[in-house]
Biopython code that builds the backbone (N, CA, C, O; Angstrom):
import numpy as np
from Bio.PDB.StructureBuilder import StructureBuilder

atoms = [
    (1, "MET", "N", (-2.606, -14.895, 2.131)),
    (1, "MET", "CA", (-3.434, -15.676, 1.457)),
    (1, "MET", "C", (-4.338, -14.599, 0.234)),
    (1, "MET", "O", (-4.397, -14.741, -0.987)),
    (2, "PHE", "N", (-4.933, -13.585, 1.062)),
    (2, "PHE", "CA", (-5.520, -12.615, 0.207)),
    (2, "PHE", "C", (-4.687, -11.597, -0.037)),
    (2, "PHE", "O", (-3.792, -11.370, 0.777)),
    (3, "ASP", "N", (-4.811, -10.902, -1.051)),
    (3, "ASP", "CA", (-4.101, -9.777, -1.529)),
    (3, "ASP", "C", (-4.775, -8.699, -1.272)),
    (3, "ASP", "O", (-4.271, -7.628, -1.610)),
    (4, "TYR", "N", (-6.059, -8.710, -0.623)),
    (4, "TYR", "CA", (-6.707, -7.437, -0.374)),
    (4, "TYR", "C", (-7.254, -7.216, 1.084)),
    (4, "TYR", "O", (-7.523, -8.195, 1.780)),
    (5, "MET", "N", (-7.411, -6.003, 1.523)),
    (5, "MET", "CA", (-7.760, -5.522, 2.828)),
    (5, "MET", "C", (-9.249, -5.071, 2.789)),
    (5, "MET", "O", (-9.862, -4.740, 1.774)),
    (6, "THR", "N", (-9.724, -5.113, 4.045)),
    (6, "THR", "CA", (-11.205, -4.638, 4.168)),
    (6, "THR", "C", (-10.990, -3.209, 4.610)),
    (6, "THR", "O", (-9.860, -2.920, 5.001)),
    (7, "VAL", "N", (-12.019, -2.186, 4.599)),
    (7, "VAL", "CA", (-12.193, -0.995, 4.933)),
    (7, "VAL", "C", (-11.555, -0.537, 6.404)),
    (7, "VAL", "O", (-10.921, 0.472, 6.714)),
    (8, "GLN", "N", (-11.949, -1.602, 7.124)),
    (8, "GLN", "CA", (-11.837, -1.535, 8.576)),
    (8, "GLN", "C", (-9.956, -1.692, 8.765)),
    (8, "GLN", "O", (-9.259, -0.965, 9.474)),
    (9, "GLU", "N", (-9.576, -2.614, 8.081)),
    (9, "GLU", "CA", (-8.212, -2.775, 8.131)),
    (9, "GLU", "C", (-7.392, -1.673, 7.495)),
    (9, "GLU", "O", (-6.378, -1.305, 8.089)),
    (10, "THR", "N", (-7.723, -1.118, 6.365)),
    (10, "THR", "CA", (-7.200, 0.059, 5.631)),
    (10, "THR", "C", (-7.246, 1.284, 6.669)),
    (10, "THR", "O", (-6.206, 1.765, 7.120)),
    (11, "ALA", "N", (-8.151, 1.620, 6.917)),
    (11, "ALA", "CA", (-8.588, 2.688, 8.230)),
    (11, "ALA", "C", (-7.375, 2.632, 9.002)),
    (11, "ALA", "O", (-6.533, 3.528, 8.932)),
    (12, "ARG", "N", (-7.237, 1.522, 9.806)),
    (12, "ARG", "CA", (-6.483, 1.324, 10.827)),
    (12, "ARG", "C", (-4.923, 1.531, 10.391)),
    (12, "ARG", "O", (-4.176, 2.201, 11.103)),
    (13, "LEU", "N", (-4.549, 1.025, 9.388)),
    (13, "LEU", "CA", (-3.214, 1.105, 8.738)),
    (13, "LEU", "C", (-2.961, 2.500, 8.298)),
    (13, "LEU", "O", (-1.903, 3.030, 8.636)),
    (14, "TRP", "N", (-3.841, 3.160, 7.566)),
    (14, "TRP", "CA", (-3.711, 4.809, 7.185)),
    (14, "TRP", "C", (-3.958, 5.705, 8.336)),
    (14, "TRP", "O", (-3.548, 6.858, 8.200)),
    (15, "LYS", "N", (-4.582, 5.378, 9.502)),
    (15, "LYS", "CA", (-4.839, 6.177, 10.332)),
    (15, "LYS", "C", (-5.935, 7.326, 9.965)),
    (15, "LYS", "O", (-5.864, 8.527, 10.224)),
    (16, "ILE", "N", (-6.841, 6.705, 9.372)),
    (16, "ILE", "CA", (-8.109, 7.576, 8.997)),
    (16, "ILE", "C", (-9.430, 6.956, 9.171)),
    (16, "ILE", "O", (-9.503, 5.739, 9.339)),
    (17, "SER", "N", (-10.429, 7.661, 9.145)),
    (17, "SER", "CA", (-11.758, 6.896, 9.610)),
    (17, "SER", "C", (-12.264, 6.089, 8.381)),
    (17, "SER", "O", (-12.021, 6.308, 7.194)),
    (18, "GLU", "N", (-12.985, 5.158, 8.906)),
    (18, "GLU", "CA", (-13.437, 4.081, 8.034)),
    (18, "GLU", "C", (-14.314, 4.664, 6.641)),
    (18, "GLU", "O", (-14.231, 4.311, 5.464)),
    (19, "ARG", "N", (-15.140, 5.654, 7.271)),
    (19, "ARG", "CA", (-15.906, 6.614, 6.472)),
    (19, "ARG", "C", (-15.111, 7.246, 5.205)),
    (19, "ARG", "O", (-15.511, 7.170, 4.044)),
    (20, "GLN", "N", (-13.907, 7.888, 5.631)),
    (20, "GLN", "CA", (-13.049, 8.523, 4.693)),
    (20, "GLN", "C", (-12.568, 7.457, 3.784)),
    (20, "GLN", "O", (-12.538, 7.796, 2.601)),
    (21, "VAL", "N", (-12.180, 6.233, 4.055)),
    (21, "VAL", "CA", (-11.667, 5.273, 3.184)),
    (21, "VAL", "C", (-12.571, 4.840, 2.210)),
    (21, "VAL", "O", (-12.255, 4.671, 1.032)),
    (22, "GLN", "N", (-14.165, 4.578, 2.866)),
    (22, "GLN", "CA", (-15.220, 4.394, 1.697)),
    (22, "GLN", "C", (-15.407, 5.449, 0.744)),
    (22, "GLN", "O", (-15.714, 5.201, -0.422)),
    (23, "LYS", "N", (-15.211, 6.803, 1.247)),
    (23, "LYS", "CA", (-15.184, 8.068, 0.199)),
    (23, "LYS", "C", (-14.190, 7.908, -0.709)),
    (23, "LYS", "O", (-14.523, 8.189, -1.860)),
    (24, "LEU", "N", (-13.047, 7.534, -0.548)),
    (24, "LEU", "CA", (-11.897, 7.386, -1.519)),
    (24, "LEU", "C", (-11.798, 6.096, -2.461)),
    (24, "LEU", "O", (-11.140, 6.002, -3.497)),
    (25, "CYS", "N", (-12.559, 5.178, -1.893)),
    (25, "CYS", "CA", (-12.817, 3.988, -2.808)),
    (25, "CYS", "C", (-14.117, 4.398, -3.989)),
    (25, "CYS", "O", (-14.140, 3.979, -5.147)),
    (26, "LYS", "N", (-15.190, 5.345, -3.340)),
    (26, "LYS", "CA", (-16.243, 5.790, -4.205)),
    (26, "LYS", "C", (-15.711, 6.483, -5.182)),
    (26, "LYS", "O", (-16.136, 6.296, -6.322)),
    (27, "ALA", "N", (-14.760, 7.347, -4.961)),
    (27, "ALA", "CA", (-14.037, 8.332, -5.771)),
    (27, "ALA", "C", (-13.220, 7.927, -6.779)),
    (27, "ALA", "O", (-12.889, 8.740, -7.642)),
    (28, "ASN", "N", (-12.798, 6.674, -6.814)),
    (28, "ASN", "CA", (-11.758, 5.760, -7.632)),
    (28, "ASN", "C", (-10.586, 6.515, -7.243)),
    (28, "ASN", "O", (-9.892, 6.840, -8.207)),
    (29, "ARG", "N", (-10.116, 6.930, -5.980)),
    (29, "ARG", "CA", (-8.940, 7.483, -5.638)),
    (29, "ARG", "C", (-7.643, 6.256, -5.320)),
    (29, "ARG", "O", (-6.420, 6.350, -5.432)),
    (30, "ILE", "N", (-8.413, 5.254, -4.940)),
    (30, "ILE", "CA", (-7.330, 4.023, -4.849)),
    (30, "ILE", "C", (-7.419, 3.194, -5.778)),
    (30, "ILE", "O", (-8.430, 2.565, -6.092)),
    (31, "GLU", "N", (-6.082, 3.133, -6.400)),
    (31, "GLU", "CA", (-6.087, 2.027, -7.564)),
    (31, "GLU", "C", (-6.409, 0.670, -7.315)),
    (31, "GLU", "O", (-6.032, 0.211, -6.237)),
    (32, "GLY", "N", (-6.991, -0.017, -8.044)),
    (32, "GLY", "CA", (-7.158, -1.513, -7.842)),
    (32, "GLY", "C", (-8.447, -1.815, -7.061)),
    (32, "GLY", "O", (-8.724, -3.011, -6.978)),
    (33, "VAL", "N", (-9.230, -0.999, -6.512)),
    (33, "VAL", "CA", (-10.046, -1.254, -5.619)),
    (33, "VAL", "C", (-11.298, -2.065, -6.331)),
    (33, "VAL", "O", (-11.598, -1.971, -7.521)),
    (34, "ILE", "N", (-11.995, -2.923, -5.293)),
    (34, "ILE", "CA", (-13.084, -3.932, -6.145)),
    (34, "ILE", "C", (-14.267, -3.524, -4.840)),
    (34, "ILE", "O", (-14.117, -3.469, -3.619)),
    (35, "HIS", "N", (-15.461, -3.281, -5.714)),
    (35, "HIS", "CA", (-16.662, -3.210, -4.946)),
    (35, "HIS", "C", (-17.600, -4.463, -5.058)),
    (35, "HIS", "O", (-18.157, -4.618, -6.144)),
    (36, "LEU", "N", (-17.794, -5.204, -4.248)),
    (36, "LEU", "CA", (-18.529, -6.278, -4.175)),
    (36, "LEU", "C", (-19.896, -6.077, -3.144)),
    (36, "LEU", "O", (-19.754, -6.065, -1.921)),
    (37, "SER", "N", (-20.918, -5.958, -3.649)),
    (37, "SER", "CA", (-22.294, -5.815, -3.183)),
    (37, "SER", "C", (-21.965, -4.641, -2.251)),
    (37, "SER", "O", (-21.857, -3.569, -2.847)),
    (38, "ARG", "N", (-21.756, -4.596, -0.738)),
    (38, "ARG", "CA", (-21.668, -3.697, -0.161)),
    (38, "ARG", "C", (-20.114, -3.640, 0.491)),
    (38, "ARG", "O", (-19.870, -2.847, 1.400)),
    (39, "VAL", "N", (-19.353, -4.310, 0.092)),
    (39, "VAL", "CA", (-17.933, -4.653, 0.693)),
    (39, "VAL", "C", (-16.932, -3.862, -0.436)),
    (39, "VAL", "O", (-17.002, -4.044, -1.652)),
    (40, "TRP", "N", (-16.144, -3.097, 0.134)),
    (40, "TRP", "CA", (-15.084, -2.491, -0.775)),
    (40, "TRP", "C", (-13.717, -3.451, -0.441)),
    (40, "TRP", "O", (-13.519, -3.806, 0.720)),
    (41, "LEU", "N", (-12.932, -3.784, -1.360)),
    (41, "LEU", "CA", (-11.705, -4.742, -1.035)),
    (41, "LEU", "C", (-10.537, -3.763, -1.793)),
    (41, "LEU", "O", (-10.556, -3.324, -2.943)),
    (42, "ILE", "N", (-9.538, -3.586, -0.755)),
    (42, "ILE", "CA", (-8.668, -2.316, -1.371)),
    (42, "ILE", "C", (-7.346, -3.528, -1.234)),
    (42, "ILE", "O", (-7.140, -4.353, -0.344)),
    (43, "PRO", "N", (-6.519, -3.213, -2.612)),
    (43, "PRO", "CA", (-5.187, -4.254, -2.597)),
    (43, "PRO", "C", (-4.376, -3.685, -1.230)),
    (43, "PRO", "O", (-4.458, -2.550, -0.760)),
    (44, "ARG", "N", (-3.572, -4.811, -0.738)),
    (44, "ARG", "CA", (-2.501, -4.787, 0.209)),
    (44, "ARG", "C", (-1.518, -3.801, -0.188)),
    (44, "ARG", "O", (-1.196, -2.974, 0.665)),
    (45, "ASN", "N", (-1.117, -3.759, -1.054)),
    (45, "ASN", "CA", (-0.008, -2.511, -1.699)),
    (45, "ASN", "C", (-0.411, -1.332, -2.058)),
    (45, "ASN", "O", (0.352, -0.509, -2.564)),
    (46, "ALA", "N", (-1.854, -1.086, -1.802)),
    (46, "ALA", "CA", (-2.394, 0.428, -2.331)),
    (46, "ALA", "C", (-1.723, 1.304, -1.344)),
    (46, "ALA", "O", (-1.547, 1.037, -0.155)),
    (47, "GLU", "N", (-1.321, 2.520, -2.052)),
    (47, "GLU", "CA", (-0.849, 3.624, -1.371)),
    (47, "GLU", "C", (-1.865, 4.743, -1.027)),
    (47, "GLU", "O", (-2.698, 5.109, -1.857)),
    (48, "LYS", "N", (-1.775, 5.301, 0.270)),
    (48, "LYS", "CA", (-2.850, 6.176, 0.716)),
    (48, "LYS", "C", (-2.733, 7.623, -0.236)),
    (48, "LYS", "O", (-1.750, 8.359, -0.149)),
    (49, "PRO", "N", (-3.658, 7.846, -0.966)),
    (49, "PRO", "CA", (-3.934, 9.096, -1.797)),
    (49, "PRO", "C", (-3.592, 10.286, -0.856)),
    (49, "PRO", "O", (-3.728, 10.233, 0.366)),
    (50, "LYS", "N", (-3.141, 11.354, -1.537)),
    (50, "LYS", "CA", (-2.992, 12.502, -0.763)),
    (50, "LYS", "C", (-4.128, 13.132, -0.373)),
    (50, "LYS", "O", (-5.132, 13.034, -1.078)),
    (51, "ASP", "N", (-4.138, 13.744, 0.604)),
    (51, "ASP", "CA", (-5.770, 14.535, 1.123)),
    (51, "ASP", "C", (-5.905, 15.858, 0.259)),
    (51, "ASP", "O", (-5.206, 16.835, 0.529)),
    (52, "MET", "N", (-6.813, 15.872, -0.781)),
    (52, "MET", "CA", (-7.134, 17.023, -1.723)),
    (52, "MET", "C", (-7.762, 18.043, -0.996)),
    (52, "MET", "O", (-7.999, 19.085, -1.608)),
    (53, "ARG", "N", (-8.120, 17.948, 0.333)),
    (53, "ARG", "CA", (-8.759, 19.000, 0.905)),
    (53, "ARG", "C", (-7.691, 20.125, 1.760)),
    (53, "ARG", "O", (-8.071, 21.163, 2.303)),
    (54, "ARG", "N", (-6.069, 19.537, 1.706)),
    (54, "ARG", "CA", (-4.998, 20.268, 2.250)),
    (54, "ARG", "C", (-4.333, 20.876, 1.128)),
    (54, "ARG", "O", (-4.414, 20.349, 0.019)),
    (55, "LYS", "N", (-3.675, 21.949, 1.317)),
    (55, "LYS", "CA", (-2.840, 22.597, 0.312)),
    (55, "LYS", "C", (-1.491, 22.011, 0.832)),
    (55, "LYS", "O", (-1.370, 21.847, 2.046)),
    (56, "TYR", "N", (-0.518, 21.700, 0.030)),
    (56, "TYR", "CA", (0.788, 21.033, 0.392)),
    (56, "TYR", "C", (1.903, 22.077, -0.129)),
    (56, "TYR", "O", (1.758, 22.560, -1.252)),
    (57, "SER", "N", (2.764, 22.353, 0.485)),
    (57, "SER", "CA", (3.881, 23.118, 0.173)),
    (57, "SER", "C", (4.921, 22.229, -0.945)),
    (57, "SER", "O", (4.809, 21.011, -1.084)),
    (58, "LYS", "N", (5.865, 23.006, -1.646)),
    (58, "LYS", "CA", (6.794, 22.305, -2.513)),
    (58, "LYS", "C", (7.472, 21.255, -1.913)),
    (58, "LYS", "O", (7.728, 20.201, -2.495)),
    (59, "LYS", "N", (7.822, 21.554, -0.570)),
    (59, "LYS", "CA", (8.710, 20.506, 0.214)),
    (59, "LYS", "C", (8.004, 19.254, 0.568)),
    (59, "LYS", "O", (8.564, 18.158, 0.547)),
    (60, "GLU", "N", (6.618, 19.455, 0.931)),
    (60, "GLU", "CA", (5.949, 18.245, 1.227)),
    (60, "GLU", "C", (5.796, 17.160, 0.055)),
    (60, "GLU", "O", (5.733, 15.957, 0.307)),
    (61, "MET", "N", (5.743, 17.663, -1.202)),
    (61, "MET", "CA", (5.427, 16.929, -2.309)),
    (61, "MET", "C", (6.552, 16.451, -2.691)),
    (61, "MET", "O", (6.610, 15.729, -3.687)),
]
sb = StructureBuilder()
sb.init_structure("model")
sb.init_model(0)
sb.init_chain("A")
sb.init_seg("    ")
for serial, (resi, resn, name, xyz) in enumerate(atoms, 1):
    if name == "N":
        sb.init_residue(resn, " ", resi, " ")
    sb.init_atom(name, np.array(xyz, "f"), 0.0, 1.0, " ", f" {name:<3s}", serial, name[0])
structure = sb.get_structure()
């Protein structure tokens, strides 16, 4: 029915904290996210952004 997930659903799916999902939304790191009042809506087909706090080797990219 809906093509969007809540922060809680996204956190469970991506195995990260709800706060981290909120930070990704606020930083516009998730394409297609919608902010309604106090609610973030994340598209179901959105991909988890790479963690910019970690350095990746060429093999991982």
